[in-house]
Every structure is written in C-alpha cells, then in structure tokens.
C-alpha positions in Angstrom: 131.7 166.7 192.6 134.1 169.3 191.2 137.5 168.2 190.0 140.4 170.5 189.3 142.1 170.0 186.1 145.8 169.0 186.2 146.6 171.6 183.6 145.6 174.7 185.6 149.2 175.7 186.3 150.0 175.5 182.6 146.9 177.5 181.8 147.9 180.3 184.2 151.4 180.3 182.9 150.4 180.4 179.2 147.6 183.0 179.6 149.0 185.2 182.4 145.6 184.8 184.2 145.4 182.8 187.4 142.8 180.1 187.7 140.7 182.0 190.3 140.5 184.9 187.9 139.5 182.6 185.0 136.7 181.2 187.2 135.5 184.7 188.1 135.5 185.8 184.5 133.8 182.7 183.2 131.1 182.8 185.9 130.5 186.5 185.2 130.0 185.6 181.5 127.4 182.9 182.4 129.7 180.0 181.6 127.9 177.6 183.9 124.9 177.6 181.5 126.9 177.6 178.3 128.0 174.8 175.9 131.6 173.8 175.7 132.0 175.8 172.4 130.5 178.9 174.0 132.7 178.6 177.0 135.8 178.4 174.8 134.6 181.4 172.8 134.1 183.3 176.0 137.6 182.3 177.2 139.0 183.4 173.9 137.7 186.9 174.4 139.9 187.1 177.5 143.1 186.0 175.9 145.7 188.8 175.7 147.7 189.5 172.6 150.9 187.9 174.0 149.2 184.5 174.3 150.7 182.0 171.8 147.9 179.9 170.2 145.0 181.5 172.0 142.4 179.2 170.4 144.1 176.1 171.8 144.4 177.7 175.3 140.7 178.8 175.2 139.8 175.2 174.6 142.0 174.2 177.5 140.3 176.8 179.8 136.9 175.5 178.7 137.7 171.9 179.5 139.3 172.8 182.8 136.3 174.9 183.8 133.9 172.1 182.8 136.0 169.8 185.1 135.9 172.4 187.8 132.1 172.7 187.8 131.7 168.9 187.7 130.4 168.7 184.1 133.3 166.7 182.8 135.8 164.3 184.4 139.5 164.4 183.7 140.1 162.5 180.4 136.4 162.9 179.4 135.7 164.2 175.9 132.8 166.5 175.0 130.7 163.5 173.8 131.0 161.8 177.3 133.5 159.2 176.3 137.0 159.0 177.7 140.5 159.4 176.2 144.0 158.6 177.3 147.4 158.0 175.9 150.8 156.4 176.5 154.0 157.2 174.7 157.6 156.2 174.2 160.7 157.2 172.3 162.5 154.7 170.0 165.9 154.8 168.3 164.5 154.7 164.7 163.5 157.0 161.9 159.8 157.5 161.0 159.5 154.7 158.4 161.5 152.3 160.3 159.5 152.9 163.5 156.3 152.5 161.6 157.5 149.2 160.0 158.5 147.9 163.4 155.1 148.9 164.9 153.2 147.2 162.1 155.4 144.0 162.5 154.7 144.1 166.2 150.9 144.2 165.9 149.9 142.9 162.5 149.5 139.2 163.4 147.5 139.7 166.6 144.1 138.1 166.7 143.2 140.1 169.8 143.9 143.4 171.4 143.1 143.8 175.1 140.4 141.1 174.7 139.0 142.8 171.6 139.2 142.3 167.8 139.7 144.8 165.1 136.3 145.9 163.8 137.9 146.7 160.5 141.5 146.4 159.1 144.0 148.9 160.7 144.8 151.9 158.5 148.2 153.4 157.8 148.9 156.9 156.6 151.5 159.6 156.9 152.8 163.0 156.0 156.2 164.5 155.7 156.7 164.7 159.5 154.3 162.0 160.8 153.3 158.4 160.4 149.9 157.1 161.7 148.4 153.7 162.5 144.7 153.7 163.2 142.5 150.9 164.5 138.9 150.5 165.6 138.1 147.8 168.1 135.0 145.6 168.9 134.4 147.3 172.2 133.9 150.7 170.4 137.3 152.2 171.3 139.7 153.6 168.8 143.4 153.8 168.8 145.7 156.1 166.8 149.5 155.7 167.0 151.2 158.9 166.1 154.9 158.5 165.1 156.8 161.7 164.9 160.5 162.8 164.7 162.2 163.6 167.9 165.8 164.5 166.9 167.4 161.4 165.6 164.7 159.2 167.1 161.0 158.8 166.8 158.3 159.4 169.4 155.3 157.1 169.5 152.1 158.4 171.1 149.3 155.8 171.4 146.0 157.7 171.7 142.9 155.8 173.0 139.5 157.4 172.3 135.9 156.5 172.6 136.3 154.5 175.9 133.2 154.3 178.0 134.9 154.8 181.4 138.2 155.9 183.0 138.7 152.2 183.9 138.4 151.2 180.3 141.1 153.8 179.4 143.3 152.4 182.2 142.9 148.8 180.9 143.9 150.0 177.4 146.8 152.0 178.6 148.1 149.0 180.5 147.7 146.8 177.4 149.5 149.3 175.1 152.3 149.7 177.7 152.9 145.9 177.4 152.9 146.2 173.6 155.4 149.0 173.8 157.7 146.8 175.8 157.4 144.1 173.1 157.9 146.7 170.4 161.1 148.1 172.0 162.2 144.5 172.9 
C-alpha cells in the first residue's frame, strides 16, 4: 500500500519540481528497481543550481518516493527500523540545559520499561550538547541540545525501534520526561 510522505510540499517548494514530476522522472530513470542510494543519486541529477543543499533534498526525494511506492513506511529507516522524535525549548543555556537533563534522568532504573544496556554517554561541541543512550529493547536515544536564541532546544531522537507503535510508546515516555524536566 503506497503512502504519501508528509514532506512532499516541502520537497516541491525547495526543489521547484512538483511531486508528480518527481515521480515521472524517477520512474523514467528506473527508480522502482533501484536501491535507496541509487534513487538519491538519480534525484540529485535533477536538482537545479538554485536548490540549497541538493544532497539533502535528493535524500528526501528518495525517502518520499520509497514511501510512495510502498517500500518504506513513514518514519522507517533504510535498515527497516523506525525513528521518531519529540522536542521542546527550555529557558537555559547549553551547559545548564545538559546539567538539568542529566539530573532528570541519571538516577532512573528504568526507561519506558527498559534498562540502559550500557552507561549513557555525554559529548558536545561549540554549539551542541548530546546525551546518548542504548536500551535493552534495542532502541537508541540521542538528545540534541542546541542554542535557540537565549534558550536551548532539546530534540529527543529515537532510533532502531522495531515498529511505529514502539516509536509511539517511546515518544509518549519522553514527553512525560520532558514535563518533569521542565517542571
């Protein structure tokens, strides 16, 4: 069953090519029989010089096309697992936001009914702070903390889920943690 990607309007806007035209061009290039990488390469050849970040948009076109032809569900990664995210903005600078995040989660014995499969890892760069964790159900979570004016944005990214339902369960869990975090 074909599913239309929710980012089709953004693709058309960014590339200047309507979705029906993308489908025609990709079909003409044999995309139905190509790998994800080859579809992205084919899409890249159709990007005009005015497209900002054409490689990224070529990937977006490839994912949307795979969803269109029923090869991939929304939120599904190339390896067959599912991804999702929740986000929020907090009134804190990077290091303070990271410290508050760690304080909120560090003494937990369980996360959404799972345990950490190894200790959580913290890293950062000039503009970002990260908290990464792997869980006993095989999922992974990365919290990206970035500057957003005088505040920080937190994006909690869930990867390696086995189903959209598992992503939904994790999103619900992380939303509850965000409420505690912002408390």
